[in-house]
C-alpha positions as CSV (number, residue, x, y, z in Angstrom):
1,M,7.3,-73.2,2.9
2,G,7.4,-76.8,1.9
3,D,3.9,-78.2,1.2
4,R,2.4,-76.3,4.1
5,R,-0.2,-78.0,6.3
6,G,0.1,-81.4,4.6
7,L,-3.1,-80.7,2.6
8,G,-2.2,-83.0,-0.3
9,V,-2.0,-86.1,1.9
10,L,-5.1,-85.2,3.9
11,V,-7.4,-84.5,1.0
12,A,-6.2,-87.7,-0.8
13,L,-7.9,-89.6,2.0
14,L,-11.1,-87.6,1.9
15,I,-12.0,-86.2,-1.5
16,G,-14.1,-88.0,-4.1
17,G,-15.6,-87.2,-7.5
18,A,-14.1,-85.7,-10.6
19,A,-14.0,-82.0,-11.6
20,S,-14.9,-80.9,-15.1
21,G,-14.0,-77.9,-17.2
22,C,-11.6,-76.8,-19.9
23,G,-8.0,-76.0,-20.1
24,S,-4.7,-76.9,-21.8
25,H,-2.2,-79.5,-20.8
26,T,1.1,-80.7,-22.1
27,P,1.5,-84.5,-21.7
28,A,4.8,-85.6,-20.1
29,S,5.7,-87.5,-23.3
30,M,5.6,-84.2,-25.3
31,A,7.3,-82.0,-22.8
32,T,10.8,-80.9,-23.6
33,A,13.6,-80.9,-20.9
34,P,13.8,-77.5,-19.3
35,A,17.0,-75.5,-19.7
36,S,19.3,-75.0,-16.8
37,I,20.3,-71.4,-16.3
38,P,21.8,-69.4,-13.4
39,A,19.3,-67.9,-11.0
40,E,20.3,-64.3,-11.7
41,Q,19.7,-64.9,-15.5
42,A,16.2,-66.1,-14.7
43,A,15.5,-63.0,-12.7
44,A,16.8,-60.8,-15.4
45,A,14.5,-62.6,-17.9
46,G,11.5,-61.2,-16.1
47,T,10.6,-64.2,-14.0
48,P,11.8,-63.4,-10.5
49,G,11.2,-65.7,-7.6
50,L,12.4,-69.2,-7.0
51,V,10.9,-72.5,-6.0
52,W,13.3,-75.0,-4.4
53,Y,13.0,-78.8,-4.4
54,L,14.8,-82.1,-3.9
55,K,15.2,-84.6,-6.7
56,G,15.7,-88.4,-6.4
57,A,18.8,-89.4,-4.4
58,D,20.6,-86.2,-5.2
59,P,21.2,-84.3,-1.9
60,S,21.5,-81.0,-3.8
61,L,18.7,-78.4,-3.5
62,R,17.4,-77.6,-7.0
63,R,15.5,-74.5,-8.1
64,S,13.2,-73.3,-10.8
65,D,12.0,-69.8,-11.6
66,W,8.3,-69.1,-12.4
67,S,8.8,-69.6,-16.1
68,G,9.8,-73.2,-15.4
69,R,13.4,-72.7,-16.2
70,L,16.0,-74.4,-13.9
71,G,18.9,-72.8,-12.1
72,L,22.1,-74.4,-11.0
73,P,21.8,-76.9,-8.1
74,F,22.6,-75.6,-4.6
75,A,25.0,-77.7,-2.6
76,M,23.5,-78.5,0.7
77,P,25.6,-77.4,3.7
78,A,27.4,-80.2,5.5
79,A,26.0,-81.1,8.9
80,P,28.4,-80.4,11.8
81,P,29.4,-83.4,13.9
82,S,27.2,-82.2,16.8
83,T,24.0,-82.6,14.7
84,P,21.5,-84.8,16.5
85,R,20.8,-88.2,14.9
86,Y,17.6,-90.2,15.0
87,P,17.8,-93.5,16.9
88,G,18.8,-96.4,14.6
89,K,19.8,-94.1,11.7
90,A,23.1,-92.9,10.4
91,A,24.2,-89.4,11.3
92,P,23.0,-86.8,8.7
93,T,25.7,-85.7,6.3
94,H,23.9,-82.5,5.2
95,L,21.7,-79.9,6.9
96,G,18.0,-80.2,6.1
97,V,15.8,-77.4,4.8
98,G,13.5,-75.9,7.4
99,S,11.6,-73.2,5.6
100,V,12.0,-71.0,2.5
101,S,10.8,-67.4,2.0
102,P,8.0,-66.9,-0.6
103,D,10.3,-65.4,-3.2
104,G,12.9,-68.1,-2.6
105,S,15.6,-65.7,-1.7
106,R,16.0,-66.9,1.9
107,I,16.5,-70.5,3.0
108,M,16.5,-71.4,6.7
109,F,18.2,-74.7,7.5
110,L,17.4,-77.0,10.3
111,N,19.8,-77.9,13.1
112,D,22.0,-74.8,13.0
113,G,19.2,-72.3,12.1
114,S,21.4,-70.6,9.4
115,V,19.6,-68.5,6.8
116,R,21.3,-68.5,3.4
117,D,20.7,-66.7,0.2
118,A,20.3,-68.3,-3.2
119,D,24.1,-68.5,-3.6
120,G,24.6,-70.2,-0.3
121,A,26.0,-67.3,1.6
122,V,24.9,-67.0,5.2
123,V,22.9,-63.9,5.7
124,G,21.8,-64.5,9.3
125,R,20.4,-67.0,11.7
126,I,17.0,-67.9,13.3
127,D,17.5,-69.6,16.6
128,P,16.0,-73.1,16.3
129,N,15.6,-73.4,20.0
130,L,13.2,-70.5,20.4
131,G,10.1,-72.1,18.8
132,L,8.6,-74.2,16.0
133,L,9.6,-73.7,12.4
134,P,9.0,-70.1,11.4
135,T,6.6,-69.1,8.6
136,W,8.0,-66.4,6.4
137,A,5.9,-63.3,5.9
138,D,4.9,-62.2,2.4
139,D,7.7,-59.7,2.3
140,S,10.3,-62.5,2.5
141,R,12.1,-60.7,5.2
142,H,10.0,-61.1,8.4
143,Y,8.5,-64.2,9.9
144,C,5.9,-65.4,12.3
145,R,6.5,-68.2,14.7
146,M,4.7,-70.2,17.3
147,T,6.3,-71.0,20.7
148,T,5.5,-71.7,24.3
149,P,7.1,-70.7,27.6
150,G,10.1,-73.0,28.3
151,Y,10.4,-74.2,24.7
152,E,14.2,-73.9,24.9
153,S,14.2,-77.0,27.2
154,F,11.8,-79.0,25.1
155,T,13.6,-82.2,23.9
156,G,10.7,-84.2,22.3
157,G,7.4,-85.8,23.0
158,T,4.2,-83.8,23.4
159,L,4.6,-80.0,23.5
160,T,2.3,-78.5,26.1
161,G,1.5,-75.0,27.2
162,P,0.0,-71.8,25.9
163,A,0.6,-71.1,22.2
164,V,2.4,-67.9,21.7
165,L,2.8,-66.0,18.4
166,T,6.0,-64.1,17.8
167,W,7.1,-61.8,15.0
168,G,10.7,-61.4,13.9
169,A,13.2,-60.7,11.2
170,V,16.7,-62.1,10.4
171,G,19.2,-60.0,12.4
172,S,16.8,-58.8,15.1
173,A,15.3,-60.4,18.2
174,P,11.7,-61.7,17.8
175,R,8.9,-60.1,19.9
176,T,5.8,-61.6,21.4
177,V,2.6,-60.7,19.7
178,A,-0.1,-62.6,21.4
179,S,-1.1,-65.8,23.2
180,V,-3.7,-67.7,21.1
181,G,-4.7,-71.3,21.9
182,R,-2.7,-74.1,23.5
183,F,-0.4,-77.0,22.7
184,G,-1.2,-80.4,24.2
185,A,-2.0,-84.0,23.4
186,N,-5.0,-83.0,21.4
187,A,-4.3,-79.3,20.8
188,M,-2.3,-77.5,18.2
189,T,-2.1,-73.9,17.0
190,S,-0.6,-73.3,13.6
191,I,0.1,-70.3,11.4
192,E,-2.0,-70.3,8.3
193,A,-0.9,-66.9,7.0
194,C,1.7,-64.3,8.0
195,S,1.5,-61.0,6.2
196,A,3.7,-57.9,6.5
197,R,1.6,-56.3,3.7
198,T,-1.7,-56.5,5.6
199,G,-0.2,-56.6,9.1
200,V,-2.0,-59.7,10.2
201,A,-1.4,-63.4,11.1
202,V,-4.1,-66.0,10.7
203,L,-3.9,-68.9,13.2
204,A,-5.8,-72.1,13.2
205,E,-6.5,-74.0,16.4
206,R,-7.1,-77.8,16.2
207,T,-8.4,-79.4,19.3
208,A,-10.5,-82.4,17.9
209,S,-7.8,-84.8,16.8
210,D,-8.9,-87.3,19.5
211,L,-12.5,-87.1,18.5
212,T,-11.8,-87.5,14.8
213,Q,-9.0,-90.1,15.4
214,A,-6.8,-88.0,13.2
215,A,-4.0,-90.6,13.1
216,K,-6.4,-93.2,11.6
217,T,-8.7,-91.0,9.5
218,G,-6.4,-88.3,8.3
219,L,-8.9,-85.7,9.4
220,D,-7.7,-83.0,11.8
221,P,-10.2,-80.2,11.3
222,V,-9.9,-76.6,12.3
223,T,-11.9,-75.9,15.5
224,E,-11.2,-72.1,15.6
225,L,-9.7,-69.6,13.2
226,V,-8.2,-66.4,14.7
227,V,-6.9,-63.2,12.9
228,V,-4.4,-61.3,15.0
229,N,-3.0,-57.8,14.4
230,L,0.7,-58.1,14.3
231,S,1.4,-54.6,15.6
232,D,-0.5,-54.8,18.9
233,G,-1.6,-58.4,19.3
234,S,-5.3,-57.6,19.2
235,V,-7.7,-60.2,17.9
236,L,-9.5,-58.9,14.9
237,Y,-11.6,-62.0,14.1
238,R,-12.5,-65.3,15.7
239,R,-14.7,-68.0,14.4
240,G,-15.3,-71.5,15.8
241,Y,-16.1,-74.6,13.7
242,P,-18.2,-77.6,14.9
243,V,-16.9,-81.1,14.8
244,T,-19.2,-84.1,14.5
245,S,-18.7,-87.7,15.7
246,S,-21.5,-89.4,13.8
247,P,-20.5,-89.2,11.0
248,V,-16.9,-88.1,11.8
249,G,-16.5,-84.7,10.2
250,G,-15.2,-81.2,10.5
251,T,-14.1,-78.1,8.6
252,L,-11.0,-77.8,6.5
253,T,-9.8,-74.3,5.8
254,T,-7.3,-72.7,3.4
255,V,-6.1,-69.1,3.9
256,S,-4.7,-66.8,1.3
257,S,-1.0,-65.8,1.8
258,D,-1.9,-62.2,2.8
259,G,-4.6,-63.3,5.2
260,R,-7.4,-61.6,3.4
261,Y,-9.5,-64.6,2.5
262,V,-10.3,-68.1,3.9
263,A,-11.9,-71.0,2.0
264,E,-13.8,-73.4,4.2
265,V,-15.7,-76.7,3.6
266,F,-17.3,-79.2,5.9
267,T,-15.7,-82.6,5.2
268,V,-16.7,-86.1,6.3
269,V,-14.3,-89.0,6.7
270,R,-14.4,-91.4,3.7
271,Q,-17.0,-89.2,2.0
272,G,-15.2,-86.0,1.3
273,P,-16.8,-82.5,1.2
274,A,-20.3,-82.8,2.5
275,A,-21.4,-79.2,1.8
276,K,-20.7,-76.4,-0.6
277,G,-17.4,-74.6,0.1
278,Q,-17.4,-70.9,0.7
279,I,-14.9,-68.1,0.9
280,R,-15.0,-65.4,3.6
281,A,-13.3,-62.1,3.6
282,L,-11.0,-61.5,6.6
283,P,-11.2,-60.0,9.1
284,Q,-14.8,-59.0,8.3
285,G,-16.0,-62.7,8.2
286,S,-18.5,-62.1,5.5
287,V,-19.1,-64.8,2.9
288,V,-18.0,-63.4,-0.5
289,A,-18.3,-66.5,-2.7
290,T,-19.8,-70.0,-2.7
291,L,-18.1,-72.9,-4.4
292,G,-19.0,-76.5,-5.2
293,Q,-18.4,-79.4,-3.0
294,T,-14.7,-79.4,-3.3
295,I,-11.6,-78.7,-1.3
296,V,-9.5,-75.6,-2.0
297,Q,-5.8,-76.5,-2.0
298,G,-4.7,-72.9,-2.2
299,F,-5.2,-69.3,-3.4
300,S,-3.1,-67.7,-6.1
301,G,-0.6,-65.1,-5.0
302,D,-2.8,-62.3,-6.4
303,D,-5.9,-63.7,-4.5
304,E,-7.8,-63.9,-7.8
305,L,-7.8,-67.7,-8.3
306,V,-8.2,-70.9,-6.3
307,F,-6.7,-74.3,-7.0
308,V,-9.4,-76.8,-6.3
309,G,-9.8,-80.6,-6.3
310,G,-7.1,-82.7,-7.8
311,A,-6.3,-84.7,-4.7
312,G,-8.2,-87.9,-5.2
313,T,-7.0,-90.9,-7.2
314,T,-9.3,-90.0,-10.2
315,D,-9.9,-86.4,-9.4
316,N,-9.1,-83.5,-11.7
317,A,-7.9,-80.2,-10.6
318,Q,-9.3,-76.8,-11.6
319,L,-8.2,-73.2,-11.6
320,V,-11.2,-71.2,-10.7
321,S,-11.8,-67.4,-10.6
322,W,-13.7,-67.6,-7.3
323,R,-15.3,-64.2,-7.7
324,T,-17.1,-65.2,-10.9
325,G,-17.1,-69.0,-10.7
326,Q,-15.4,-69.3,-14.1
327,V,-13.3,-72.3,-14.6
328,L,-10.1,-71.1,-16.3
329,R,-8.5,-74.5,-16.9
330,T,-8.8,-78.2,-15.9
331,E,-5.7,-80.3,-15.2
332,P,-6.3,-84.0,-15.5
333,G,-5.6,-86.5,-12.8
334,P,-4.4,-86.2,-9.2
335,Q,-2.0,-83.5,-8.3
336,Y,-0.9,-81.7,-5.2
337,L,-0.3,-78.0,-4.9
338,S,3.3,-77.2,-3.9
339,A,3.7,-73.5,-4.5
340,S,1.8,-70.4,-5.5
341,Q,3.6,-67.6,-7.4
342,P,4.0,-64.6,-5.1
343,G,1.8,-61.8,-6.4
344,G,0.9,-63.8,-9.5
345,S,-1.5,-66.4,-10.8
346,A,0.7,-69.4,-11.5
347,F,1.0,-72.6,-9.5
348,M,3.6,-75.4,-9.1
349,V,2.1,-78.8,-8.5
350,R,3.4,-82.3,-8.0
351,K,1.7,-84.9,-10.3
352,P,2.1,-88.6,-9.5
353,T,3.1,-90.8,-12.3
354,T,4.3,-94.4,-12.7
355,R,7.7,-95.1,-14.4
356,G,9.5,-98.3,-14.4
357,G,6.8,-99.8,-12.1
358,L,7.4,-97.2,-9.4
359,L,5.2,-94.3,-8.4
360,R,7.0,-91.0,-8.8
361,N,6.2,-87.3,-8.6
362,D,6.9,-84.8,-11.4
363,L,6.9,-81.1,-10.9
364,W,4.7,-79.0,-13.2
365,L,4.2,-75.3,-13.7
366,V,0.5,-74.5,-14.1
367,P,-0.2,-71.0,-15.3
368,A,-3.7,-69.3,-15.5
369,S,-3.4,-69.3,-19.2
370,G,-1.2,-71.0,-21.8
371,M,0.3,-74.5,-21.6
372,S,1.2,-76.2,-18.4
373,R,4.9,-77.2,-18.4
374,L,6.9,-80.1,-17.0
375,V,9.6,-78.6,-14.8
376,D,11.4,-81.7,-13.6
377,T,10.9,-85.3,-12.8
378,D,11.3,-87.5,-9.7
379,V,10.9,-84.7,-7.3
380,L,10.6,-85.1,-3.5
381,D,10.0,-82.2,-1.2
382,V,9.1,-78.8,-2.8
383,Y,9.6,-75.5,-0.9
384,G,7.6,-72.5,-1.9
385,S,4.7,-70.2,-0.8
386,V,1.2,-71.7,-0.7
């Protein structure tokens, strides 16, 4: 998934203060240019899994493995003449990326819904007219998706109706799992985790965007978190979160990719976290750890670490073993989590930097131990599991 939930933009508006700790960091001026190798060689070298990204004005889709080594660029498929165009803009020449499986082996493209492998071969299709963008499950073969009755005729504007969770796989028809929440002017239900391994989906309902003036404040807090059994649609856990108007505040949540844990912190507009964060086990709901007043950007793929802070203009980021509270490393300056290594402990982050008088984003590999590594410069969208 590419920068799931827009957390980096949101917490940049909210978070304040600096983190402290220890760790190692390689300055950009000291980093060597990464080698470009074919994807199959990277996998053979013991670093399977790919993170995809766009770079500068190049329309090609680029890739890195989890050692930070680059593969050959992927030529974006040409857009058919029938591809819809935005008013006032030229017709697109290439298809856009919709979603990418956690291991990077499957890429779903917008417009035609084609699913392609890392070599560009079409391996199936996910009908783009049956619902919102799918969220790939942690087996990189199945997916969860939100839709609503009559979605096929939806042409734009405000989506309204009951929010329906479906479960599918490339090559087979999706099936309805459960109806949870609603879509409307001030209502949205999103998928926070989809796991074939644990058999659950975690959904977040947001129904307070009008109260928090989300368009102005950047705060669109979760009002209810729901854990659903993917096999029978039963609700295993449900928890509501209050929203305040004076001051304007609500709870931000981050869920591990397997749906086993949720980090939550009450956050106030223009103040940032206003209480200590905590982590709950799901679906039990019990608090298993307490954190400082900070926002968790994401869990590691093995559930052992959290990537916290790093989203303010002067804020440092930390990798924390949440079970013990030990800070494993500190990464200086603002950065935004883009991908977590499936089943592992490494992260890919975007770090803003100024070059030639322009603000740009560089892609860095941040492991739990060892040196962080510059992967590439001038990156735009990044597609990976968070």
